[in-house]
N, C-alpha and C positions, 0 to 999 in steps of 0.2 A: 444536528443544531437542537438544543433543548429549549421547548417551549412549554410554557405553564399556562392554563386558561384560568380565569377568576371562577372559581367553583361558590355558588350558593346555594342553601337549600331550596327545595322545590316551592314549600309552603312560604315563604317570605325571607325577607333580610333583618336581622336582630341588629339594632342599634341601643343606645344608652342613652337614657334623657335622665336628668338631677332634678329631683325633689327638695326641698327644705324642710325639715320637720320642726312644729313649734310646741315642743312637749309642756306639760307644766313641771313644777321641780320633782314632782315624787316621780310623773313619768319617767321624766330624765333619768333619776336613779333607777328606776324599774329598766329602761333600755340600758343602760352602763353595767347593771348585774348580768342582763343578757349575754352582753357581748365580753365580759369576761369569764361568764360560765361557757358560752360556745368556743372560745378561744382555747379554756382549760381542757374542753373535751377534746376538741381537735389533736391538742397537742398528747395528751393520752393515748388517742388512736394512733398518733402517728411513732409514738413510742413501740406500741404494740406491734405495729407493723414492719416497724425495722426490726425488732427482736425475733420475729417468726419468718422475716422477711416475706410477708404475703403484703401486696399492692393492688391484687385485681379487687376493684371495689364489692363483687360479689363474695368472694372468700372474705375479703377483710371485714364485710359486714357479717357473717358467720362467726368469725375469731374475736370481734371487738364489741358487737352490740349490746350483750348483757354486761360484759366487763367495765363498761363505759357509764352505761347508767347505774353500776353498783357503786363505781369510784367517785363519780360526780354527782351529788346529791340537787336534785332539784331540775336535773336535766331532761325534757319532755321527751317523747319518742321519735316525734319528725325531727326535733332538734339533734338526736343522736343521729339520725340517718344522715341527715344533711352535713354533719361533722365528718360523718365515716367518708360520703362522698368526696368531701373537700378534701381529707388526706390522700384519697387514692389518686385525685388531679393533681396535687401538690407532687408526687411521686412519678407521674406520669412521664414526664420528658425528662427529669434532669437526677433520675436514680440513679445511673451508673456514672455521675460526677458527683455525688453525695457522699460525704465521708462519715456524718452522723444523723440520726434522726432529727428531721426537721421539727422545729419547734416554730410555734404561732405566737404571735405578739398579742401581749394580753388585750390591748384595745385596739387590735388589727380589724379589718371589717369582716362583717359576719354576713353568708348569705341567707337568703329569707325566699322561700317557694312558695305556693299558693296554697300551700297547707298551714304555713307559718303567718302569711299576712292577708289582708284582703281590703279590697281598696271600696269605699263610698263615695262614687265620683259626685253625686249630686250635693252631699255635705263637704266634698273636699277634706275626706278625713281616710285615714288608714289604720286599719285593726294588727297590731302585732304583737308576735307573743312574747311573754316575759316570764320568768320563772315563779313572778306570783300573780300571772292571769293575764289576759290580754289588756294591752293599752290602746285607746282611741285615740289618737293624735291627729292634730291639724298638719293640713302639709300646703305649701305654695311652692311657687316656681316661676321660670319665664313663660309666657302666653303659648308658645309652639311645643312646650314640654310639656304644658297642662292639657293642650290640646291632644297630644300624642296618647298620655295616658287615658283621657277619655273616651279616644274613638280606636285605639288599635288594640291589639291582644297584648295581654302582658304576660312578661315571662319570670324568671327568677330576680332577686333584687338584694344590692348588698346595702346593709345598716352600717352607716360610718360618722365618727365623731371626729370632728377636725376642729380642733380650737375652742373647742366648747359649743359646736354648734353642729347639730343634728341631719343629717344628711341620708336621703334614700335614691341610690343609684339604680334605675330600673330598666331591664330591658324589655323593649317592645321591638314587635315583629312589624316591620314596613313591608308593604306589598311590591313585588318584584318584579317590574316591567321586563317584557321580552328584550333579548339584548338585539339591538338593529347592527345590521352588516355594516361593517366599516367600508362605504362604496370609495371613499377619497382617501383610503391609507389608514397610516396609523400617526398618532403625534407621539414621537420618541423624544422620553424626557432622560439624560443623563444625569445621575447625583454622585454628589463628590463633597470634600468636605471644603476646598477652596472656595467652590459656586455649590450652594445646596442644590440646585437644580438650574440645568439648560435645556431647552426645547431645541428640537430640528428647527423651528423656525427661527431660531437667535435670541430669543426673550432668556434673561438671565434673571431668575429668582431666587431671593428676594431682590426687588429693583423696583423702577418707576412702574410697572406693571401693577404692583401691589399697593395699595394705598394703605397708609400707616407712618408711624415713626421711625421703622428701621428702613435706613436708603437702599442698603447692600449687603452684601455678603461681608465686605470688609468691616462695616458696623457690627455686624452680628458678631464676627471673630473680635473685634475690639469690646464689645459688652461681654462678653464670656470669660475673657481674659481678665477683664477688671472683678469679676465676678470671683474668679478663681483667686486672683490674689486680695480680695479681701476676706474671702473665706479662709484662707491660710494664715492671714495677718491676725484675724481674730482666734481661731482655734489656737496658735501659737501663744497668744497672750493669756486665754486658758481663765478670765476673771469670771465674776457671775454677771456683770454687765457685758462682757463680750458675748457671753451663752445667750444671755437676752435677745444680742443684736443677731446672733447666729438662727435663733429660734425665727425672730420676726422674717427674716432672709432666705428661710427655708422654702424651697419649692419655685422660686421667683425666676430663676434660670429656667428650669422646666415647664414653667407655665409659660414662658417666652418662645422657647421653641415648639412646645404644642402648638401655640396661636400660629406660628409661624408657618408649622406643616401642614396645620388647616389651610390658612390662604393659599400656600403653593397648591394643593390637590386641589381645593376649589378652582384656581385659575386654570390649572390644567384640563381639569374634565369639563369646564364651561365652555373652554376653547376648544376641546376635541367634540363637542355637542354641537357648536355653531358651525364648525367647518363639516360635519358630519365624518368624522374620524372616530378611530378607537384610541386607546392610549396604552403605551409598551413603555415600561421600566424593564430594568436589568435584574436578575435573580440574584441579588447578594447574599442568600444564604450562607453563611459560613465565612464570610469573608473575614471578620476577625481571627478566626485559627488559621487563614492560610497566609494573610498579609504578615511580613515581618517588618515592622516598624522601627525607628529610631526612639533611643528612650524619650527623647525629648517631643516626640510626635505622639506618644502611645496615648496619652490622656485625650488628647484631639482625636483620635483614630478611635479609643474605646465610649468618646462620648457621642458619636455619630449617630444620629435619632434617623437611619434611613429604612429600618423596618416599620417605625411610625410612620412614616410619610408614606411608605407601600403601602399600608392598611388603610391608611386615609382615604389613599387616591382610589384605591378597590373597591371601599364600601360607597365611595360617593359615585363612582361609575358604574354601579351595580344599579343604585335609587334611580339613575337617569337613563338606564339601557345601553349605557355606552361598552363598547368591548373593551376587554382588557386583558392583556397578558404580558407575561413576563418572559424576557428572552435571555440566553446564554450571554454572560457579560465578556466572555474570552476574546479579548484584542479587538473590541470596540475601538479604542482609543488610538489603535496602531494600524487600522485596517483603513484604507484608502474607498471613499462610498463610489468613485466615479471609475476606476479601473482596477479596484479589487485588491492593491498590491498591499501586503501583511508584511510589515518591517518594524523592528527596533528603532531604526533609525528615521524613521518618518516622525519622530517624537525628538527633535533638537532640545525642547525644552519642555518644561511642565506644561504649560498652558497654550504650545505651540503646534501644530501640524504642517508637515510640509512635505509631500507624497516625494520620494525617490525617482518613481517610476514616470510619472504624469505630470508633477509639479503643483499641484493642489495645494492650496495652502488655506489656514484658517484657524481659529481656534479650536484647539483640541477636543473640549468638551461640547463644542456644536458638532464638531466631524462625528465625534462618539453618538450623539444624539441622533443623528440622520442613518448611522449604523443600525442602531436600535430599531428607529423607523422601517429600517428595511427589512429586517431579520423578521419583525412582526409581521408584515406583511406576506413573507414567505411563509412563515408557521401558521400562520391562521388559515391559508390556503391549504395545508398538508391537513390539519388536524378536522379541516370543516370540506374535504375534498367527497364530492358524491359517489353514491355506491349503487349496486344494483337494487337493493334490498331500499333507497329511499331514504335513507340515513348518513348525517355526517358519521366518517370514520371514525371520530371522539365519542359520539354516543352510541355508534354500532359496536365499539369495544366493549365499552362500559356494560351495554346491554346483552352481549353475547357471554358474558364472564359467568359459570356456574355459581351456584348459591356456594356460601360460605359452609365448611363443613360444620356439622353441630356437635361433633365428638362421636366417639364409638367404633366399632370396628364396622 
């Protein structure tokens, strides 16, 4: 049974806060020029990388640094270094699936590191690199975000212009508490399309457990279908007024689902922390490639934000020291948690489970969540079993590995 533990860096947990910049018209023009220049440089580097099939950051730096500095006038040395690293990151995970060189949008987000920006926390200003020199821009934000920038170590930031508003999304490093042992087991959560999340306690999310205008999963599906019909109607119309409405509606559904996933993950982690349990979810990586859906269901399947919910739950659990594991999803909705019988016949209907051996009946998603919680307990015991060295098996295996080879004979 495959079990994956939450992995976080020893020095802390990265998270992102958002600041709103208030530049003068001249500073806004300089920031816009910086965004255009950096994206142009990234596209030049991307074409060089694709042409020479060089994607590792060190080799790509040797290949493209002087070339991009020569082709893109006004590009600073550190801006060129960040453009090269950005291209290497863009090709890192999707190189095999790409058919042509990656093109960066002219107004896309641009990463800034410590050599391209600096904060004056007392004055609440940030100094940003631009092609015409440094621009010292005031910033504002939510009290929690301002407090995080003032008190926590700051990492890389993304400069974004969204509908004329300049934003700076800053990575800060949160202190990571020690993971507490799940003495009372795990809170299993089954993710799905019909029901976004169902816990092993029988709580369906979203639902009455969450405060807000979303009544339940049926309400979510209704809203998404309404947005889809509206977009399709406006796209078919194609007039200037229709395009204005599409621009106004852009991102609304994404923001709704992001907010829902935040609420669901927050409720799950709080409940696990309150009851002294860990959190267990299914490892659904690659499910879109494995599942063959009917053509009428493909849009729903590919719009399923399960990865975002896993990410939100993982980092919220790490913040509070709650144990987090991903378990093998195979047959979780076909296995009986009482007698262990696994059979396709245990699922007479999509949302119903009836064990053919012992007769246990219930909602299929609730049964799956119970199986997830059971698998998490077993897996956690395996990866944390004691050893003569005094180290858990997972840590012992990690520390016993020989150092990576540095090359050469």
